[in-house]
N, C-alpha and C positions, 0 to 999 in steps of 0.2 A: 445902364448899371442897375442891377437888382441887388438889394441889400436888405437883410432882416435885422431889425432892431427891437429889443425887448422894451415894452412900455407897460405902464399901469393906467387903467381907465377907472376913474372914481365913479361914485354913485350918480353924479350929475353929468357923466359923459365926458369929462375933461381928460385929455390924454397927456400923460407925462412920460417922456422918453427917459430911459434909464442910462443913456449915454449922450454926449454932445454930438450933434450932427451939423455939418457945414456943407451947404450945397451951392453950386455956382448960380442957380436960379430955382424958382419954385418947381416942385415935382408933384406928380400924383402919388398917392399911397393907398394901399389896401390895409384894412385893419381886421384881424382875426381875433375874436374874443374866445379865450380858452376857459374851460369849466374849472379845472383844478389847478392847484399850485404846482409848479414844476417839480418833477421827481429828481432826486440826486442822480448824477451820472454814474456813480458806483453804488451798487446795492449794499446795504448793511450786512446782509448775509455773506456776500463775497468778502467783505473786510473781516468779518469774524472768522471765516473759514481759512483765511490766508495762512496763518501760522501752521495749522494742521497740514494743509496741502503742501506748504513749503518744506516741511519735514519729510514728507513722502517724496516730493519731487527732487530732493537733494541726494537721493540714494544713488550709488554707482550703477545699479541695475537700470534706473531711469535714464541716466546719461547714455548708457549703451543702447537702450531701446530707441532713443531718439537721435543717435549719432548720425544716421543717414541724412538728417536734415541740416546738419552743421556744415559750414563751408570747409573745403579742404584746407589743411594747414601745410 
């Protein structure tokens, strides 16, 4: 079983897992030290542009242009 778990490593090298882990026996693990804080999964630009794009996407011309991708009714 391979599983990725987020953790924090403090200045003294102590590892703190960010979720509980229960294993049937001791396992080996690899630790990858990341340079930066995690980036949000959705960019701020995308969130800010959503209302403007939604207005454009909701036009009848857009529905017609993309109708070939819709399932048959």
